[in-house]
C-alpha positions in Angstrom: -146.8 24.0 -66.2 -145.1 27.4 -66.8 -145.5 29.9 -64.1 -145.1 33.7 -64.0 -142.6 35.6 -61.9 -145.5 36.9 -59.9 -146.8 33.4 -59.1 -143.2 32.3 -58.2 -142.9 35.3 -55.8 -146.2 34.3 -54.2 -144.9 30.9 -53.6 -141.7 32.3 -52.1 -143.7 34.4 -49.6 -146.8 32.3 -48.9 -145.5 28.7 -48.2 -146.7 27.2 -44.9 -143.7 25.3 -43.4 -140.7 24.7 -45.6 -138.9 25.9 -48.7 -135.9 24.2 -50.0 -133.8 25.3 -52.9 -131.2 23.3 -54.7 -128.6 25.1 -56.9 -126.5 23.0 -59.2 -124.8 25.5 -61.6 -121.4 27.1 -61.2 -122.5 30.3 -62.7 -125.7 32.3 -63.1 -126.4 35.5 -64.9 -129.5 36.9 -63.3 -130.2 40.5 -64.4 -130.5 41.6 -60.8 -127.2 40.2 -59.7 -124.9 41.0 -62.7 -124.3 44.7 -61.9 -123.4 43.8 -58.3 -121.1 41.0 -59.3 -119.4 43.4 -61.7 -118.8 45.8 -58.8 -117.3 42.9 -56.7 -115.1 41.9 -59.6 -113.8 45.5 -59.9 -113.1 45.6 -56.2 -115.8 48.2 -55.6 -117.8 48.4 -52.3 -121.3 47.1 -52.2 -123.5 47.8 -49.2 -125.8 44.9 -50.1 -128.8 47.1 -49.8 -130.3 45.3 -52.8 -130.5 42.1 -50.6 -132.5 43.7 -47.9 -136.0 42.8 -49.4 -135.1 39.1 -49.4 -133.6 39.4 -45.9 -136.8 41.0 -44.6 -138.8 38.1 -46.1 -136.5 35.6 -44.5 -136.9 37.3 -41.1 -140.7 37.1 -41.5 -140.5 33.4 -42.3 -138.3 32.7 -39.3 -140.6 34.7 -37.0 -143.5 32.6 -38.3 -141.7 29.4 -37.6 -141.0 28.6 -41.3 -137.8 27.0 -42.6 -135.8 28.2 -45.6 -132.9 26.0 -46.7 -130.6 26.3 -49.8 -127.9 23.8 -50.9 -125.4 24.9 -53.4 -123.5 22.2 -55.3 -120.2 23.7 -56.4 -117.1 22.8 -58.3 -113.8 23.5 -56.6 -112.0 25.7 -56.9 -115.1 27.9 -57.0 -116.1 29.8 -60.1 -116.0 33.6 -59.9 -119.8 33.6 -59.6 -119.7 31.2 -56.6 -116.9 33.1 -55.0 -119.0 36.3 -55.3 -122.1 34.4 -54.1 -120.1 33.1 -51.0 -119.0 36.7 -50.3 -122.6 38.0 -50.1 -124.3 35.1 -48.3 -123.7 36.3 -44.7 -126.7 38.7 -44.5 -129.1 36.0 -45.8 -127.7 33.5 -43.2 -128.0 36.1 -40.5 -131.6 36.7 -41.6 -132.4 33.0 -41.2 -131.7 31.2 -44.4 -129.7 28.0 -43.8 -127.3 28.1 -46.7 -125.0 25.1 -47.2 -122.3 24.3 -49.7 -121.4 20.9 -51.1 -118.4 20.1 -53.3 -119.6 18.5 -56.5 -117.2 15.6 -55.9 -119.3 14.7 -52.8 -122.5 14.1 -54.8 -121.3 12.0 -57.7 -123.6 9.1 -56.7 -126.7 11.3 -56.0 -129.5 11.3 -58.5 -130.1 15.1 -59.1 -132.9 16.6 -61.3 -131.9 18.2 -64.5 -132.7 21.7 -63.3 -132.4 23.7 -60.1 -135.5 23.8 -58.1 -137.5 25.1 -55.1 -139.7 22.6 -53.2 -142.4 24.2 -51.1 -144.0 22.3 -48.3 -143.2 19.0 -50.0 -146.2 19.8 -52.3 -145.1 22.0 -55.1 -141.8 22.0 -57.0 -140.7 24.9 -59.2 -138.0 24.0 -61.7 -135.8 26.9 -62.7 -134.6 26.9 -66.3 -131.5 28.7 -67.6 -129.7 29.5 -70.8 -126.1 28.4 -71.2 -124.9 31.8 -70.1 -126.8 31.5 -66.8 -129.7 33.8 -67.6 -133.0 32.5 -66.4 -135.4 31.5 -69.2 -138.4 30.0 -67.5 -139.9 28.5 -64.4 -142.2 25.5 -64.5 -144.3 24.2 -61.6 -145.3 20.6 -60.8 -147.3 18.8 -58.2 -146.6 15.4 -59.7 -145.8 13.0 -56.9 -142.9 11.6 -58.8 -141.3 15.1 -59.3 -141.9 15.9 -55.6 -140.3 12.6 -54.5 -137.3 13.0 -56.8 -136.7 16.6 -55.6 -137.2 15.8 -51.9 -134.8 12.8 -52.1 -132.2 14.7 -54.1 -132.3 17.6 -51.7 -132.1 15.4 -48.6 -129.1 13.5 -50.1 -127.2 16.7 -51.1 -128.1 18.3 -47.7 -126.7 15.3 -45.8 -123.3 16.0 -47.5 -123.4 19.8 -47.3 -121.3 22.1 -45.1 -122.9 25.1 -43.4 -122.0 28.5 -44.7 -120.3 29.5 -41.5 -118.1 26.4 -41.7 -117.4 26.1 -45.4 -114.0 27.3 -46.5 -113.9 27.8 -50.3 -111.0 26.1 -52.1 
C-alpha cells in the first residue's frame, strides 16, 4: 500500500522499540542530499547543520530506549555517493544511530528484498522505491507476515556480516 511522506515521517518518529534500515544501492539522488554532495565533491566546507533535525530525533529515540540501526551494503571501492555518505555519518552515529557497512561481496548468499526498506518494531515494513538515477519515486507499506519475515531475516543476515562505522575502513 502506498504511503505519503508524512505517514513515513510519523513512522520514523513514533515507533515503539526498534527501527532497522537496509540500504542496498551504491548511489542515491535524494533532493535533500544532492546539493550537499555537490559541495563535498567541490571540496567545499559543509557544517552538516542540515543533519541536525535527524540527529535530534535520534537522540530522542536513544533517550527513550529505542534502537535505530542502519546497514549499508556497498560495492568496493566505494562509489562517490557512498564515500560522501561515509564522510557525513559520524554525527548520526554520535547521536545514537548504529550504522554499519558491509561489502557487497560478503552478502552474495543472503536473500535480500528487491528494495531498500525500513522495518519498524517487526510489525511494519516500508519499502523505498527509486528510479535508476537514485531519486526516490515511492514508498509502500506492508504488514504482511511474509514481508516482515523476509526483511527481518535479510537484515539480521546482513547485520551479522557488517562492520561498525567506527571500524569500517573504506577501500
